[in-house]
PyMOL CGO cylinders between C-alpha atoms (Angstrom):
from pymol import cmd
from pymol.cgo import CYLINDER

trace = [
    CYLINDER, -36.95, -16.50, -49.24, -37.51, -16.88, -45.49, 0.3, 1, 1, 1, 1, 1, 1,
    CYLINDER, -37.51, -16.88, -45.49, -40.84, -18.19, -44.47, 0.3, 1, 1, 1, 1, 1, 1,
    CYLINDER, -40.84, -18.19, -44.47, -43.10, -15.68, -42.76, 0.3, 1, 1, 1, 1, 1, 1,
    CYLINDER, -43.10, -15.68, -42.76, -44.03, -16.50, -39.20, 0.3, 1, 1, 1, 1, 1, 1,
    CYLINDER, -44.03, -16.50, -39.20, -47.64, -17.53, -38.74, 0.3, 1, 1, 1, 1, 1, 1,
    CYLINDER, -47.64, -17.53, -38.74, -49.62, -15.11, -36.57, 0.3, 1, 1, 1, 1, 1, 1,
    CYLINDER, -49.62, -15.11, -36.57, -50.40, -16.39, -33.09, 0.3, 1, 1, 1, 1, 1, 1,
    CYLINDER, -50.40, -16.39, -33.09, -54.05, -17.32, -32.56, 0.3, 1, 1, 1, 1, 1, 1,
    CYLINDER, -54.05, -17.32, -32.56, -56.00, -14.70, -30.67, 0.3, 1, 1, 1, 1, 1, 1,
    CYLINDER, -56.00, -14.70, -30.67, -57.39, -15.52, -27.27, 0.3, 1, 1, 1, 1, 1, 1,
    CYLINDER, -57.39, -15.52, -27.27, -61.18, -15.87, -27.18, 0.3, 1, 1, 1, 1, 1, 1,
    CYLINDER, -61.18, -15.87, -27.18, -62.89, -12.64, -26.23, 0.3, 1, 1, 1, 1, 1, 1,
    CYLINDER, -62.89, -12.64, -26.23, -65.91, -14.23, -24.52, 0.3, 1, 1, 1, 1, 1, 1,
    CYLINDER, -65.91, -14.23, -24.52, -64.44, -14.48, -21.05, 0.3, 1, 1, 1, 1, 1, 1,
    CYLINDER, -64.44, -14.48, -21.05, -66.84, -11.87, -19.67, 0.3, 1, 1, 1, 1, 1, 1,
    CYLINDER, -66.84, -11.87, -19.67, -69.83, -13.67, -21.16, 0.3, 1, 1, 1, 1, 1, 1,
    CYLINDER, -69.83, -13.67, -21.16, -68.66, -16.98, -19.72, 0.3, 1, 1, 1, 1, 1, 1,
    CYLINDER, -68.66, -16.98, -19.72, -68.21, -15.40, -16.31, 0.3, 1, 1, 1, 1, 1, 1,
    CYLINDER, -68.21, -15.40, -16.31, -71.73, -13.97, -16.40, 0.3, 1, 1, 1, 1, 1, 1,
    CYLINDER, -71.73, -13.97, -16.40, -73.27, -17.25, -17.59, 0.3, 1, 1, 1, 1, 1, 1,
    CYLINDER, -73.27, -17.25, -17.59, -71.67, -19.07, -14.64, 0.3, 1, 1, 1, 1, 1, 1,
    CYLINDER, -71.67, -19.07, -14.64, -73.67, -17.02, -12.17, 0.3, 1, 1, 1, 1, 1, 1,
    CYLINDER, -73.67, -17.02, -12.17, -77.25, -17.56, -11.09, 0.3, 1, 1, 1, 1, 1, 1,
    CYLINDER, -77.25, -17.56, -11.09, -79.48, -14.93, -12.71, 0.3, 1, 1, 1, 1, 1, 1,
    CYLINDER, -79.48, -14.93, -12.71, -76.21, -13.45, -14.01, 0.3, 1, 1, 1, 1, 1, 1,
    CYLINDER, -76.21, -13.45, -14.01, -75.50, -12.01, -10.55, 0.3, 1, 1, 1, 1, 1, 1,
    CYLINDER, -75.50, -12.01, -10.55, -74.99, -14.60, -7.80, 0.3, 1, 1, 1, 1, 1, 1,
    CYLINDER, -74.99, -14.60, -7.80, -71.94, -16.85, -7.66, 0.3, 1, 1, 1, 1, 1, 1,
    CYLINDER, -71.94, -16.85, -7.66, -72.46, -20.52, -6.81, 0.3, 1, 1, 1, 1, 1, 1,
    CYLINDER, -72.46, -20.52, -6.81, -68.80, -21.49, -6.51, 0.3, 1, 1, 1, 1, 1, 1,
    CYLINDER, -68.80, -21.49, -6.51, -68.07, -21.10, -2.78, 0.3, 1, 1, 1, 1, 1, 1,
    CYLINDER, -68.07, -21.10, -2.78, -71.23, -22.35, -1.11, 0.3, 1, 1, 1, 1, 1, 1,
    CYLINDER, -71.23, -22.35, -1.11, -70.67, -23.82, 2.35, 0.3, 1, 1, 1, 1, 1, 1,
    CYLINDER, -70.67, -23.82, 2.35, -72.63, -26.74, 3.79, 0.3, 1, 1, 1, 1, 1, 1,
    CYLINDER, -72.63, -26.74, 3.79, -73.01, -27.27, 7.53, 0.3, 1, 1, 1, 1, 1, 1,
    CYLINDER, -73.01, -27.27, 7.53, -75.04, -30.51, 7.32, 0.3, 1, 1, 1, 1, 1, 1,
    CYLINDER, -75.04, -30.51, 7.32, -73.13, -33.38, 5.64, 0.3, 1, 1, 1, 1, 1, 1,
    CYLINDER, -73.13, -33.38, 5.64, -76.24, -35.59, 5.52, 0.3, 1, 1, 1, 1, 1, 1,
    CYLINDER, -76.24, -35.59, 5.52, -78.17, -33.32, 3.14, 0.3, 1, 1, 1, 1, 1, 1,
    CYLINDER, -78.17, -33.32, 3.14, -75.24, -31.97, 1.14, 0.3, 1, 1, 1, 1, 1, 1,
    CYLINDER, -75.24, -31.97, 1.14, -75.66, -34.65, -1.53, 0.3, 1, 1, 1, 1, 1, 1,
    CYLINDER, -75.66, -34.65, -1.53, -79.28, -33.60, -2.07, 0.3, 1, 1, 1, 1, 1, 1,
    CYLINDER, -79.28, -33.60, -2.07, -78.78, -29.82, -2.17, 0.3, 1, 1, 1, 1, 1, 1,
    CYLINDER, -78.78, -29.82, -2.17, -77.45, -29.19, -5.66, 0.3, 1, 1, 1, 1, 1, 1,
    CYLINDER, -77.45, -29.19, -5.66, -76.36, -25.65, -6.48, 0.3, 1, 1, 1, 1, 1, 1,
    CYLINDER, -76.36, -25.65, -6.48, -75.97, -24.68, -10.13, 0.3, 1, 1, 1, 1, 1, 1,
    CYLINDER, -75.97, -24.68, -10.13, -76.27, -21.41, -12.07, 0.3, 1, 1, 1, 1, 1, 1,
    CYLINDER, -76.27, -21.41, -12.07, -79.22, -22.85, -14.03, 0.3, 1, 1, 1, 1, 1, 1,
    CYLINDER, -79.22, -22.85, -14.03, -82.70, -21.94, -12.79, 0.3, 1, 1, 1, 1, 1, 1,
    CYLINDER, -82.70, -21.94, -12.79, -84.74, -23.60, -15.55, 0.3, 1, 1, 1, 1, 1, 1,
    CYLINDER, -84.74, -23.60, -15.55, -83.98, -27.04, -17.04, 0.3, 1, 1, 1, 1, 1, 1,
    CYLINDER, -83.98, -27.04, -17.04, -87.24, -27.29, -19.02, 0.3, 1, 1, 1, 1, 1, 1,
    CYLINDER, -87.24, -27.29, -19.02, -88.44, -30.37, -17.14, 0.3, 1, 1, 1, 1, 1, 1,
    CYLINDER, -88.44, -30.37, -17.14, -85.75, -32.74, -18.37, 0.3, 1, 1, 1, 1, 1, 1,
    CYLINDER, -85.75, -32.74, -18.37, -85.76, -34.55, -15.01, 0.3, 1, 1, 1, 1, 1, 1,
    CYLINDER, -85.76, -34.55, -15.01, -89.54, -34.92, -14.85, 0.3, 1, 1, 1, 1, 1, 1,
    CYLINDER, -89.54, -34.92, -14.85, -90.82, -38.45, -14.31, 0.3, 1, 1, 1, 1, 1, 1,
    CYLINDER, -90.82, -38.45, -14.31, -87.42, -39.89, -13.38, 0.3, 1, 1, 1, 1, 1, 1,
    CYLINDER, -87.42, -39.89, -13.38, -87.23, -41.33, -9.89, 0.3, 1, 1, 1, 1, 1, 1,
    CYLINDER, -87.23, -41.33, -9.89, -84.74, -39.62, -7.56, 0.3, 1, 1, 1, 1, 1, 1,
    CYLINDER, -84.74, -39.62, -7.56, -83.54, -37.32, -10.36, 0.3, 1, 1, 1, 1, 1, 1,
    CYLINDER, -83.54, -37.32, -10.36, -85.04, -34.31, -8.60, 0.3, 1, 1, 1, 1, 1, 1,
    CYLINDER, -85.04, -34.31, -8.60, -81.94, -34.08, -6.42, 0.3, 1, 1, 1, 1, 1, 1,
    CYLINDER, -81.94, -34.08, -6.42, -79.90, -33.28, -9.52, 0.3, 1, 1, 1, 1, 1, 1,
    CYLINDER, -79.90, -33.28, -9.52, -81.94, -30.12, -10.05, 0.3, 1, 1, 1, 1, 1, 1,
    CYLINDER, -81.94, -30.12, -10.05, -80.65, -26.85, -8.67, 0.3, 1, 1, 1, 1, 1, 1,
    CYLINDER, -80.65, -26.85, -8.67, -82.08, -26.16, -5.24, 0.3, 1, 1, 1, 1, 1, 1,
    CYLINDER, -82.08, -26.16, -5.24, -83.13, -22.76, -6.61, 0.3, 1, 1, 1, 1, 1, 1,
    CYLINDER, -83.13, -22.76, -6.61, -85.19, -24.34, -9.38, 0.3, 1, 1, 1, 1, 1, 1,
    CYLINDER, -85.19, -24.34, -9.38, -86.74, -26.75, -6.90, 0.3, 1, 1, 1, 1, 1, 1,
    CYLINDER, -86.74, -26.75, -6.90, -87.79, -23.77, -4.79, 0.3, 1, 1, 1, 1, 1, 1,
    CYLINDER, -87.79, -23.77, -4.79, -89.27, -22.11, -7.88, 0.3, 1, 1, 1, 1, 1, 1,
    CYLINDER, -89.27, -22.11, -7.88, -91.20, -25.28, -8.71, 0.3, 1, 1, 1, 1, 1, 1,
    CYLINDER, -91.20, -25.28, -8.71, -92.49, -25.49, -5.15, 0.3, 1, 1, 1, 1, 1, 1,
    CYLINDER, -92.49, -25.49, -5.15, -93.83, -21.94, -5.33, 0.3, 1, 1, 1, 1, 1, 1,
    CYLINDER, -93.83, -21.94, -5.33, -95.89, -22.98, -8.37, 0.3, 1, 1, 1, 1, 1, 1,
    CYLINDER, -95.89, -22.98, -8.37, -97.63, -25.82, -6.53, 0.3, 1, 1, 1, 1, 1, 1,
    CYLINDER, -97.63, -25.82, -6.53, -100.64, -23.77, -5.50, 0.3, 1, 1, 1, 1, 1, 1,
    CYLINDER, -100.64, -23.77, -5.50, -103.98, -23.31, -7.21, 0.3, 1, 1, 1, 1, 1, 1,
    CYLINDER, -103.98, -23.31, -7.21, -103.25, -19.69, -8.13, 0.3, 1, 1, 1, 1, 1, 1,
    CYLINDER, -103.25, -19.69, -8.13, -99.67, -20.13, -9.43, 0.3, 1, 1, 1, 1, 1, 1,
    CYLINDER, -99.67, -20.13, -9.43, -99.83, -23.45, -11.26, 0.3, 1, 1, 1, 1, 1, 1,
    CYLINDER, -99.83, -23.45, -11.26, -97.66, -23.32, -14.40, 0.3, 1, 1, 1, 1, 1, 1,
    CYLINDER, -97.66, -23.32, -14.40, -96.55, -19.72, -13.90, 0.3, 1, 1, 1, 1, 1, 1,
    CYLINDER, -96.55, -19.72, -13.90, -92.84, -20.43, -13.86, 0.3, 1, 1, 1, 1, 1, 1,
    CYLINDER, -92.84, -20.43, -13.86, -91.74, -17.05, -15.19, 0.3, 1, 1, 1, 1, 1, 1,
    CYLINDER, -91.74, -17.05, -15.19, -93.66, -15.35, -12.41, 0.3, 1, 1, 1, 1, 1, 1,
    CYLINDER, -93.66, -15.35, -12.41, -92.25, -17.71, -9.77, 0.3, 1, 1, 1, 1, 1, 1,
    CYLINDER, -92.25, -17.71, -9.77, -88.72, -17.18, -11.13, 0.3, 1, 1, 1, 1, 1, 1,
    CYLINDER, -88.72, -17.18, -11.13, -89.19, -13.42, -10.93, 0.3, 1, 1, 1, 1, 1, 1,
    CYLINDER, -89.19, -13.42, -10.93, -90.37, -13.73, -7.32, 0.3, 1, 1, 1, 1, 1, 1,
    CYLINDER, -90.37, -13.73, -7.32, -87.27, -15.73, -6.37, 0.3, 1, 1, 1, 1, 1, 1,
    CYLINDER, -87.27, -15.73, -6.37, -84.96, -13.31, -8.21, 0.3, 1, 1, 1, 1, 1, 1,
    CYLINDER, -84.96, -13.31, -8.21, -86.50, -10.31, -6.45, 0.3, 1, 1, 1, 1, 1, 1,
    CYLINDER, -86.50, -10.31, -6.45, -86.41, -12.11, -3.10, 0.3, 1, 1, 1, 1, 1, 1,
    CYLINDER, -86.41, -12.11, -3.10, -82.70, -12.82, -3.55, 0.3, 1, 1, 1, 1, 1, 1,
    CYLINDER, -82.70, -12.82, -3.55, -82.05, -9.11, -4.07, 0.3, 1, 1, 1, 1, 1, 1,
    CYLINDER, -82.05, -9.11, -4.07, -83.96, -8.31, -0.86, 0.3, 1, 1, 1, 1, 1, 1,
    CYLINDER, -83.96, -8.31, -0.86, -82.01, -10.98, 1.03, 0.3, 1, 1, 1, 1, 1, 1,
    CYLINDER, -82.01, -10.98, 1.03, -78.72, -9.52, -0.19, 0.3, 1, 1, 1, 1, 1, 1,
    CYLINDER, -78.72, -9.52, -0.19, -79.76, -6.00, 0.81, 0.3, 1, 1, 1, 1, 1, 1,
    CYLINDER, -79.76, -6.00, 0.81, -80.71, -7.11, 4.34, 0.3, 1, 1, 1, 1, 1, 1,
    CYLINDER, -80.71, -7.11, 4.34, -77.90, -9.56, 5.09, 0.3, 1, 1, 1, 1, 1, 1,
    CYLINDER, -77.90, -9.56, 5.09, -75.10, -8.55, 2.68, 0.3, 1, 1, 1, 1, 1, 1,
    CYLINDER, -75.10, -8.55, 2.68, -74.65, -12.28, 2.04, 0.3, 1, 1, 1, 1, 1, 1,
    CYLINDER, -74.65, -12.28, 2.04, -74.90, -14.38, -1.08, 0.3, 1, 1, 1, 1, 1, 1,
    CYLINDER, -74.90, -14.38, -1.08, -78.64, -15.28, -1.17, 0.3, 1, 1, 1, 1, 1, 1,
    CYLINDER, -78.64, -15.28, -1.17, -77.80, -18.74, -2.52, 0.3, 1, 1, 1, 1, 1, 1,
    CYLINDER, -77.80, -18.74, -2.52, -75.85, -19.40, 0.66, 0.3, 1, 1, 1, 1, 1, 1,
    CYLINDER, -75.85, -19.40, 0.66, -78.79, -18.12, 2.71, 0.3, 1, 1, 1, 1, 1, 1,
    CYLINDER, -78.79, -18.12, 2.71, -81.13, -20.51, 0.84, 0.3, 1, 1, 1, 1, 1, 1,
    CYLINDER, -81.13, -20.51, 0.84, -78.86, -23.50, 1.46, 0.3, 1, 1, 1, 1, 1, 1,
    CYLINDER, -78.86, -23.50, 1.46, -78.65, -22.69, 5.16, 0.3, 1, 1, 1, 1, 1, 1,
    CYLINDER, -78.65, -22.69, 5.16, -82.43, -22.19, 5.34, 0.3, 1, 1, 1, 1, 1, 1,
    CYLINDER, -82.43, -22.19, 5.34, -83.07, -25.61, 3.77, 0.3, 1, 1, 1, 1, 1, 1,
    CYLINDER, -83.07, -25.61, 3.77, -80.63, -27.26, 6.18, 0.3, 1, 1, 1, 1, 1, 1,
    CYLINDER, -80.63, -27.26, 6.18, -82.32, -25.62, 9.17, 0.3, 1, 1, 1, 1, 1, 1,
    CYLINDER, -82.32, -25.62, 9.17, -85.92, -26.26, 8.08, 0.3, 1, 1, 1, 1, 1, 1,
    CYLINDER, -85.92, -26.26, 8.08, -85.63, -29.99, 7.35, 0.3, 1, 1, 1, 1, 1, 1,
    CYLINDER, -85.63, -29.99, 7.35, -87.06, -32.14, 10.21, 0.3, 1, 1, 1, 1, 1, 1,
    CYLINDER, -87.06, -32.14, 10.21, -84.79, -34.93, 11.43, 0.3, 1, 1, 1, 1, 1, 1,
    CYLINDER, -84.79, -34.93, 11.43, -87.57, -36.99, 12.96, 0.3, 1, 1, 1, 1, 1, 1,
    CYLINDER, -87.57, -36.99, 12.96, -91.27, -37.52, 12.28, 0.3, 1, 1, 1, 1, 1, 1,
    CYLINDER, -91.27, -37.52, 12.28, -94.05, -40.00, 13.02, 0.3, 1, 1, 1, 1, 1, 1,
    CYLINDER, -94.05, -40.00, 13.02, -95.67, -42.80, 11.04, 0.3, 1, 1, 1, 1, 1, 1,
    CYLINDER, -95.67, -42.80, 11.04, -98.81, -44.79, 11.82, 0.3, 1, 1, 1, 1, 1, 1,
    CYLINDER, -98.81, -44.79, 11.82, -98.43, -48.49, 12.56, 0.3, 1, 1, 1, 1, 1, 1,
    CYLINDER, -98.43, -48.49, 12.56, -101.41, -50.79, 13.01, 0.3, 1, 1, 1, 1, 1, 1,
    CYLINDER, -101.41, -50.79, 13.01, -101.41, -53.46, 15.70, 0.3, 1, 1, 1, 1, 1, 1,
    CYLINDER, -101.41, -53.46, 15.70, -104.56, -55.55, 15.65, 0.3, 1, 1, 1, 1, 1, 1,
    CYLINDER, -104.56, -55.55, 15.65, -106.66, -52.77, 14.22, 0.3, 1, 1, 1, 1, 1, 1,
    CYLINDER, -106.66, -52.77, 14.22, -105.24, -50.14, 16.56, 0.3, 1, 1, 1, 1, 1, 1,
    CYLINDER, -105.24, -50.14, 16.56, -103.29, -47.30, 14.97, 0.3, 1, 1, 1, 1, 1, 1,
    CYLINDER, -103.29, -47.30, 14.97, -100.18, -46.39, 16.97, 0.3, 1, 1, 1, 1, 1, 1,
    CYLINDER, -100.18, -46.39, 16.97, -97.83, -43.46, 16.18, 0.3, 1, 1, 1, 1, 1, 1,
    CYLINDER, -97.83, -43.46, 16.18, -94.16, -44.37, 15.92, 0.3, 1, 1, 1, 1, 1, 1,
    CYLINDER, -94.16, -44.37, 15.92, -91.18, -42.00, 15.70, 0.3, 1, 1, 1, 1, 1, 1,
    CYLINDER, -91.18, -42.00, 15.70, -88.83, -42.59, 12.76, 0.3, 1, 1, 1, 1, 1, 1,
    CYLINDER, -88.83, -42.59, 12.76, -85.75, -40.86, 11.39, 0.3, 1, 1, 1, 1, 1, 1,
    CYLINDER, -85.75, -40.86, 11.39, -86.26, -38.81, 8.23, 0.3, 1, 1, 1, 1, 1, 1,
    CYLINDER, -86.26, -38.81, 8.23, -84.19, -39.64, 5.15, 0.3, 1, 1, 1, 1, 1, 1,
    CYLINDER, -84.19, -39.64, 5.15, -81.92, -36.78, 3.98, 0.3, 1, 1, 1, 1, 1, 1,
    CYLINDER, -81.92, -36.78, 3.98, -83.73, -36.42, 0.65, 0.3, 1, 1, 1, 1, 1, 1,
    CYLINDER, -83.73, -36.42, 0.65, -87.10, -36.17, 2.40, 0.3, 1, 1, 1, 1, 1, 1,
    CYLINDER, -87.10, -36.17, 2.40, -85.65, -33.59, 4.78, 0.3, 1, 1, 1, 1, 1, 1,
    CYLINDER, -85.65, -33.59, 4.78, -84.84, -31.37, 1.79, 0.3, 1, 1, 1, 1, 1, 1,
    CYLINDER, -84.84, -31.37, 1.79, -88.29, -32.00, 0.30, 0.3, 1, 1, 1, 1, 1, 1,
    CYLINDER, -88.29, -32.00, 0.30, -89.99, -31.09, 3.57, 0.3, 1, 1, 1, 1, 1, 1,
    CYLINDER, -89.99, -31.09, 3.57, -87.88, -27.95, 4.00, 0.3, 1, 1, 1, 1, 1, 1,
    CYLINDER, -87.88, -27.95, 4.00, -88.84, -26.67, 0.55, 0.3, 1, 1, 1, 1, 1, 1,
    CYLINDER, -88.84, -26.67, 0.55, -92.48, -27.48, 1.25, 0.3, 1, 1, 1, 1, 1, 1,
    CYLINDER, -92.48, -27.48, 1.25, -92.46, -25.54, 4.52, 0.3, 1, 1, 1, 1, 1, 1,
    CYLINDER, -92.46, -25.54, 4.52, -90.75, -22.54, 2.91, 0.3, 1, 1, 1, 1, 1, 1,
    CYLINDER, -90.75, -22.54, 2.91, -93.32, -22.45, 0.09, 0.3, 1, 1, 1, 1, 1, 1,
    CYLINDER, -93.32, -22.45, 0.09, -96.23, -22.81, 2.53, 0.3, 1, 1, 1, 1, 1, 1,
    CYLINDER, -96.23, -22.81, 2.53, -94.82, -19.99, 4.62, 0.3, 1, 1, 1, 1, 1, 1,
    CYLINDER, -94.82, -19.99, 4.62, -94.66, -17.72, 1.59, 0.3, 1, 1, 1, 1, 1, 1,
    CYLINDER, -94.66, -17.72, 1.59, -98.21, -18.64, 0.60, 0.3, 1, 1, 1, 1, 1, 1,
    CYLINDER, -98.21, -18.64, 0.60, -99.56, -17.97, 4.06, 0.3, 1, 1, 1, 1, 1, 1,
    CYLINDER, -99.56, -17.97, 4.06, -97.74, -14.64, 4.41, 0.3, 1, 1, 1, 1, 1, 1,
    CYLINDER, -97.74, -14.64, 4.41, -98.58, -13.19, 0.99, 0.3, 1, 1, 1, 1, 1, 1,
    CYLINDER, -98.58, -13.19, 0.99, -101.98, -14.61, -0.06, 0.3, 1, 1, 1, 1, 1, 1,
    CYLINDER, -101.98, -14.61, -0.06, -104.70, -11.96, 0.30, 0.3, 1, 1, 1, 1, 1, 1,
    CYLINDER, -104.70, -11.96, 0.30, -102.35, -9.69, 2.24, 0.3, 1, 1, 1, 1, 1, 1,
    CYLINDER, -102.35, -9.69, 2.24, -100.51, -6.50, 1.24, 0.3, 1, 1, 1, 1, 1, 1,
    CYLINDER, -100.51, -6.50, 1.24, -97.14, -8.30, 1.61, 0.3, 1, 1, 1, 1, 1, 1,
    CYLINDER, -97.14, -8.30, 1.61, -95.55, -9.00, -1.81, 0.3, 1, 1, 1, 1, 1, 1,
    CYLINDER, -95.55, -9.00, -1.81, -94.55, -12.60, -2.46, 0.3, 1, 1, 1, 1, 1, 1,
    CYLINDER, -94.55, -12.60, -2.46, -90.88, -11.66, -2.92, 0.3, 1, 1, 1, 1, 1, 1,
    CYLINDER, -90.88, -11.66, -2.92, -90.88, -9.88, 0.44, 0.3, 1, 1, 1, 1, 1, 1,
    CYLINDER, -90.88, -9.88, 0.44, -92.52, -12.88, 2.12, 0.3, 1, 1, 1, 1, 1, 1,
    CYLINDER, -92.52, -12.88, 2.12, -90.01, -15.28, 0.57, 0.3, 1, 1, 1, 1, 1, 1,
    CYLINDER, -90.01, -15.28, 0.57, -87.07, -13.14, 1.64, 0.3, 1, 1, 1, 1, 1, 1,
    CYLINDER, -87.07, -13.14, 1.64, -88.38, -13.06, 5.20, 0.3, 1, 1, 1, 1, 1, 1,
    CYLINDER, -88.38, -13.06, 5.20, -88.83, -16.84, 5.23, 0.3, 1, 1, 1, 1, 1, 1,
    CYLINDER, -88.83, -16.84, 5.23, -85.32, -17.45, 3.90, 0.3, 1, 1, 1, 1, 1, 1,
    CYLINDER, -85.32, -17.45, 3.90, -83.64, -15.06, 6.32, 0.3, 1, 1, 1, 1, 1, 1,
    CYLINDER, -83.64, -15.06, 6.32, -85.64, -16.35, 9.29, 0.3, 1, 1, 1, 1, 1, 1,
    CYLINDER, -85.64, -16.35, 9.29, -84.98, -20.01, 8.50, 0.3, 1, 1, 1, 1, 1, 1,
    CYLINDER, -84.98, -20.01, 8.50, -81.28, -19.38, 7.86, 0.3, 1, 1, 1, 1, 1, 1,
    CYLINDER, -81.28, -19.38, 7.86, -81.04, -17.78, 11.32, 0.3, 1, 1, 1, 1, 1, 1,
    CYLINDER, -81.04, -17.78, 11.32, -83.12, -20.60, 12.87, 0.3, 1, 1, 1, 1, 1, 1,
    CYLINDER, -83.12, -20.60, 12.87, -85.81, -18.19, 13.99, 0.3, 1, 1, 1, 1, 1, 1,
    CYLINDER, -85.81, -18.19, 13.99, -88.60, -20.28, 15.53, 0.3, 1, 1, 1, 1, 1, 1,
    CYLINDER, -88.60, -20.28, 15.53, -91.08, -17.54, 14.62, 0.3, 1, 1, 1, 1, 1, 1,
    CYLINDER, -91.08, -17.54, 14.62, -90.51, -18.42, 10.96, 0.3, 1, 1, 1, 1, 1, 1,
    CYLINDER, -90.51, -18.42, 10.96, -93.15, -20.78, 9.57, 0.3, 1, 1, 1, 1, 1, 1,
    CYLINDER, -93.15, -20.78, 9.57, -90.66, -23.32, 8.16, 0.3, 1, 1, 1, 1, 1, 1,
    CYLINDER, -90.66, -23.32, 8.16, -88.65, -23.63, 11.39, 0.3, 1, 1, 1, 1, 1, 1,
    CYLINDER, -88.65, -23.63, 11.39, -91.84, -23.68, 13.47, 0.3, 1, 1, 1, 1, 1, 1,
    CYLINDER, -91.84, -23.68, 13.47, -93.21, -26.60, 11.42, 0.3, 1, 1, 1, 1, 1, 1,
    CYLINDER, -93.21, -26.60, 11.42, -89.92, -28.46, 11.75, 0.3, 1, 1, 1, 1, 1, 1,
    CYLINDER, -89.92, -28.46, 11.75, -89.95, -28.00, 15.53, 0.3, 1, 1, 1, 1, 1, 1,
    CYLINDER, -89.95, -28.00, 15.53, -93.58, -29.16, 15.70, 0.3, 1, 1, 1, 1, 1, 1,
    CYLINDER, -93.58, -29.16, 15.70, -92.85, -32.36, 13.75, 0.3, 1, 1, 1, 1, 1, 1,
    CYLINDER, -92.85, -32.36, 13.75, -89.85, -33.16, 15.93, 0.3, 1, 1, 1, 1, 1, 1,
    CYLINDER, -89.85, -33.16, 15.93, -91.85, -32.42, 19.10, 0.3, 1, 1, 1, 1, 1, 1,
    CYLINDER, -91.85, -32.42, 19.10, -94.62, -34.82, 18.08, 0.3, 1, 1, 1, 1, 1, 1,
    CYLINDER, -94.62, -34.82, 18.08, -92.03, -37.46, 17.15, 0.3, 1, 1, 1, 1, 1, 1,
    CYLINDER, -92.03, -37.46, 17.15, -90.28, -37.10, 20.50, 0.3, 1, 1, 1, 1, 1, 1,
    CYLINDER, -90.28, -37.10, 20.50, -93.59, -37.78, 22.28, 0.3, 1, 1, 1, 1, 1, 1,
    CYLINDER, -93.59, -37.78, 22.28, -94.12, -40.92, 20.19, 0.3, 1, 1, 1, 1, 1, 1,
    CYLINDER, -94.12, -40.92, 20.19, -90.78, -42.56, 20.96, 0.3, 1, 1, 1, 1, 1, 1,
]
cmd.load_cgo(trace, "trace")
C-alpha cells in the first residue's frame, strides 16, 4: 500500500486580528512615522499600546520607553479634576485624534510627534547664586526634558481651553495638536516655548 500524503498545515486565519492589534486604538498606523528632529527622536517612542498598566512607574528614565500617546494621556490626568481617570483621558485622546484626522487628513500620531518636536524649548534659564545674589543663566535643554516640557505645555493648553468653558476637552486637544504641529505661535504650547527661549536669550 502507498502511504497517504499528509495534509498541508493550514495558514493561520488571524492575520486580520494581528493587523488590527498593530494599530493604535485599532485605527491609526504607527509604522511610517517621520521625525524631523534627530535630537528628540530617541525619546519619542511610538507604539500601538496606549496603556501599559504602570509597568514603568518608579524606574528612572524608563518613561521614554512609554508610547508618546500614553505619556500624553498621563499628562492629561495630572490635574485636580482628572487625577486617576485614565479611561476618560484615553477617550479624550481617541476623540481628539479623530478630529485631527478630519481636519488635516493626516495620521494624528504623526501630528502629535510633530507637535511635540515643535513645542519643546531648546533653551531655558537656571538660577545661579554668586555671593548671595541670584543671577539667571541661559542653558541648553536636554532632549528628554524638551519632550517632557512639550507634553506639559500641551496638557496645560488643553486645561486652559476647556476648563469651565463650553469647549470639549477633545476639541481643545485637537486644536492644540494641530496648532503646535503647524508651529502656530497663537497656540499655548508654542507660545510658552517661545517665551522660555526669549527669556533665555536675554540671560545669555
